[in-house]
C-alpha positions as CSV (number, residue, x, y, z in Angstrom):
1,M,-15.4,-16.0,-7.5
2,S,-12.7,-13.6,-6.1
3,F,-9.7,-12.8,-8.2
4,R,-6.6,-14.4,-6.5
5,Y,-3.1,-13.0,-6.9
6,D,0.3,-14.5,-6.2
7,I,1.7,-12.8,-3.1
8,A,5.4,-13.2,-4.1
9,L,4.6,-11.8,-7.5
10,A,2.7,-8.9,-6.0
11,A,5.8,-8.0,-3.9
12,K,8.0,-8.1,-7.0
13,M,5.6,-6.0,-9.1
14,V,5.2,-3.2,-6.6
15,E,9.0,-3.1,-6.1
16,A,9.4,-2.8,-9.9
17,S,7.0,0.1,-9.9
18,Y,9.5,2.2,-7.9
19,E,12.1,1.7,-10.6
20,L,9.6,2.6,-13.3
21,F,9.4,6.1,-12.0
22,K,13.0,6.4,-10.7
23,H,14.7,5.1,-13.8
24,P,12.1,5.2,-16.7
25,K,14.7,4.5,-19.4
26,R,16.0,1.3,-17.8
27,R,14.7,-2.2,-18.6
28,N,11.9,-3.1,-16.2
29,S,9.7,-6.1,-15.8
30,L,6.6,-3.8,-15.9
31,K,7.4,-2.3,-19.3
32,G,5.0,-3.6,-21.9
33,N,2.5,-4.3,-19.1
34,V,1.5,-0.7,-18.2
35,K,-1.9,0.6,-19.3
36,G,-1.4,3.9,-17.6
37,S,0.7,5.6,-14.9
38,L,0.1,8.5,-12.5
39,N,2.9,10.9,-11.3
40,D,1.2,14.0,-9.9
41,R,1.3,16.0,-6.7
42,H,3.8,13.6,-5.2
43,V,1.4,10.7,-5.8
44,Q,2.5,7.8,-8.0
45,A,0.6,4.7,-9.3
46,V,0.7,2.2,-12.1
47,F,-2.3,0.5,-13.7
48,T,-1.3,-2.7,-15.6
49,T,-2.8,-4.3,-18.6
50,Q,-4.0,-7.1,-16.3
51,N,-6.0,-4.4,-14.3
52,I,-3.8,-4.6,-11.3
53,L,-3.2,-1.3,-9.5
54,L,0.3,-0.8,-8.1
55,I,1.0,2.0,-5.6
56,P,4.6,2.7,-4.6
57,G,5.0,5.0,-1.6
58,S,8.3,5.4,0.2
59,N,11.1,2.9,-0.1
60,S,12.9,4.0,3.1
61,V,12.0,5.4,6.5
62,G,13.6,8.7,5.6
63,D,11.6,8.9,2.4
64,Y,8.4,8.0,4.3
65,I,8.9,10.8,6.8
66,M,9.8,13.3,4.0
67,F,6.6,12.3,2.1
68,N,4.5,13.0,5.1
69,L,6.0,16.4,5.1
70,R,5.2,16.7,1.4
71,V,1.7,15.7,2.2
72,L,1.4,19.2,3.6
73,N,1.0,20.4,0.0
74,L,-1.9,18.1,-0.9
75,G,-4.9,20.3,-1.5
76,G,-3.3,23.2,0.2
77,K,-4.0,21.7,3.6
78,K,-1.6,20.5,6.3
79,Y,-1.4,16.8,7.2
80,R,0.8,15.3,9.8
81,M,1.5,11.8,11.0
82,N,0.2,12.7,14.5
83,D,-2.8,14.7,13.1
84,D,-6.0,14.0,14.9
85,L,-8.1,15.1,11.9
86,T,-10.1,12.4,10.2
87,E,-12.7,12.4,7.4
88,T,-15.1,10.0,5.8
89,W,-14.8,9.2,2.1
90,G,-16.3,6.5,-0.1
91,S,-17.7,4.5,2.8
92,N,-18.8,4.8,6.4
93,V,-15.2,4.3,7.6
94,T,-13.3,7.2,9.2
95,W,-9.9,7.7,7.6
96,H,-6.7,9.6,8.4
97,Q,-7.0,12.8,6.2
98,G,-3.6,12.7,4.7
99,F,-3.9,9.0,3.6
100,M,-7.4,9.6,2.4
101,K,-6.3,12.5,0.3
102,H,-3.5,10.4,-1.3
103,A,-6.0,7.6,-2.0
104,K,-8.6,9.9,-3.5
105,I,-6.1,11.4,-6.0
106,I,-5.5,7.8,-7.2
107,S,-9.2,7.0,-7.3
108,D,-10.0,10.1,-9.2
109,W,-7.3,9.3,-11.8
110,M,-8.7,5.8,-12.3
111,R,-12.2,7.2,-12.7
112,Q,-11.1,9.8,-15.3
113,N,-9.4,7.0,-17.3
114,G,-12.1,4.4,-16.9
115,Y,-9.8,2.1,-14.9
116,K,-11.5,-0.5,-12.7
117,P,-9.0,-2.5,-10.6
118,K,-9.5,-6.1,-9.9
119,F,-6.6,-6.2,-7.4
120,I,-4.5,-3.5,-5.6
121,V,-1.0,-3.8,-4.3
122,G,0.8,-1.0,-2.4
123,H,3.9,-0.4,-0.2
124,S,4.4,2.1,2.6
125,L,2.3,5.2,1.8
126,G,1.0,3.1,-1.1
127,A,-0.1,0.5,1.5
128,A,-2.1,3.1,3.3
129,A,-3.9,4.0,0.1
130,T,-4.3,0.3,-0.7
131,Q,-6.2,-0.3,2.6
132,I,-8.6,2.6,1.7
133,L,-9.1,1.7,-2.0
134,V,-9.7,-2.0,-1.2
135,R,-12.6,-0.8,0.9
136,T,-14.0,1.9,-1.4
137,H,-13.6,-0.2,-4.6
138,D,-14.6,-3.5,-3.0
139,V,-11.7,-5.6,-4.4
140,H,-8.9,-7.6,-2.7
141,G,-5.5,-6.2,-2.2
142,I,-2.1,-6.6,-0.4
143,A,-0.5,-3.8,1.7
144,F,3.2,-4.2,2.4
145,A,4.6,-2.1,5.3
146,A,1.1,-0.8,6.1
147,P,0.7,2.3,8.3
148,R,-2.5,2.7,10.3
149,V,-5.3,4.4,8.4
150,T,-8.6,4.4,10.3
151,R,-10.0,4.7,13.7
152,G,-13.4,4.8,15.5
153,T,-16.3,2.5,15.8
154,A,-16.5,1.9,12.0
155,V,-13.4,-0.3,11.8
156,P,-14.6,-3.6,10.1
157,A,-13.7,-7.1,11.3
158,P,-10.2,-8.4,10.6
159,A,-11.5,-10.7,7.8
160,S,-11.2,-7.9,5.3
161,K,-10.3,-8.1,1.7
162,C,-7.0,-6.4,2.4
163,L,-3.9,-8.4,3.5
164,C,-1.5,-6.3,5.5
165,L,2.0,-7.7,5.6
166,N,4.1,-5.9,8.2
167,R,7.6,-6.6,9.5
168,L,7.9,-6.6,13.3
169,D,11.1,-4.5,13.0
170,D,9.4,-1.7,10.9
171,K,8.1,1.1,13.1
172,V,6.3,2.7,10.2
173,C,3.7,0.0,10.6
174,D,2.8,1.4,14.1
175,L,2.0,4.9,12.8
176,P,0.0,6.9,13.6
177,S,-0.4,5.3,17.0
178,S,-4.0,6.4,17.6
179,F,-5.2,4.8,14.4
180,E,-5.8,1.1,13.3
181,H,-5.0,-1.0,10.3
182,L,-7.8,-2.2,8.0
183,G,-7.5,-5.8,7.1
184,N,-6.1,-9.2,7.8
185,I,-2.7,-8.4,9.5
186,R,0.2,-10.8,9.2
187,T,3.6,-10.0,10.8
188,G,7.1,-11.5,10.5
189,V,10.8,-10.9,9.9
190,G,13.2,-11.8,7.1
191,Q,16.1,-14.2,7.0
192,R,18.4,-11.4,8.3
193,K,18.0,-9.2,11.3
194,F,19.0,-5.6,11.2
195,L,20.4,-3.4,14.0
196,R,17.9,-0.7,12.8
197,F,14.6,-1.4,11.2
198,D,14.5,-1.5,7.4
199,H,11.4,-0.3,5.5
200,K,12.5,-1.2,2.0
201,M,10.4,-3.3,-0.3
202,A,13.3,-5.6,-0.8
203,R,13.1,-6.5,2.8
204,Y,9.5,-7.3,2.5
205,R,10.1,-9.6,-0.4
206,E,12.6,-11.4,1.9
207,M,9.9,-11.7,4.6
208,V,7.4,-13.2,2.1
209,T,10.0,-15.8,1.1
210,K,10.7,-16.8,4.7
211,L,7.0,-16.9,5.8
212,Q,6.1,-19.0,2.8
213,A,9.1,-21.3,3.4
214,D,7.9,-21.7,7.0
215,G,4.4,-22.5,6.0
216,A,3.1,-19.3,7.7
217,L,1.9,-17.6,4.6
218,E,-0.2,-18.9,1.7
219,S,0.9,-18.5,-1.9
220,H,-2.0,-16.4,-3.1
221,W,-4.4,-13.8,-1.7
222,P,-7.2,-14.4,-1.0
223,A,-6.2,-17.9,0.2
224,R,-9.2,-19.5,-1.6
């Protein structure tokens, strides 16, 4: 039987993971529930005592763009959002190299520590890694503000183990344009509309609340 996770709780947990790195001395809902954390080569991740992998990424559009400039430093190789370079890792799926490298750093860290996730949650760049790691580790996961990570004939059917929750007013979810998402894609907006798109995890928590209130999103993933 598949492990099911509360979607609203998943949104709250991955948002809290940002604060764990940004303000490590402050009170945080994750404190006391962390088995291990990664903060290396501009890659961050949290592994909880419940074996949930949380992957923060970029909490604003500006940060997202900056990170994809920082990805230039990963492995001494240049990666760009419009990069045509792809590579296969961990499965027969062809991935965007920059996202793949990010996910592999997390996967190697888990392997070195003997961590085996039973569920994965990520936001932004972390959502890109989530789509990849759900496939390579064969577990369910939720990707908030998910960029496009794969392309080619190896893209699996939409009924994937990954749930991609994307705001219609978040342009990051359309990048890179020549790639595709991996998973079951749901879209929506929050209670408030913005003159400019907002990429923050707080806005995604708001979207989850609205979709669930409207009956357009189940309470847990997978649904059953």
